[in-house]
C-alpha positions, 0 to 999 in steps of 0.5 A: 964458857957459853952464854945465853941472853933472853929478852922479851922482844927483838924490835930494832935489836940494839939492847940485845946487841949491846948485852952481847957485845958486853958478854963477848968482851968478857971472853965468852966462848959463845953467845946465843940470843933468844927473844920471845917475840921478834918484830918483822920490819926493816929498821934496826939490825938484821932480823937473823941477829937473834938465834932463837925466836918464840914467835914473829909479829908484824910491826904492831905494839904488843904487850903482855908476858912482861911487856907493858903498854902505858905502864900496864898489862905486863902481868898478862899471861898472853900477848896482845896487840894495842889497837889504834884508838 
């Protein structure tokens, strides 16, 4: 059986990797991972570990479309960058 795992953001990749490992232990035939946003930096897992990406962003704090900042703004229908104060 094929599985697809979808997450809002691939930052360091540990969340998706843990979920993928759990699904693979259940004898999944194949597991594909998708992220709406992938951050471009050198921390964490390889950037190519995710199979499908909606958009790449620089290493900034993004929010909206399910991602929050200060437990707010998750409901926005666009992705915005939290500016330094």
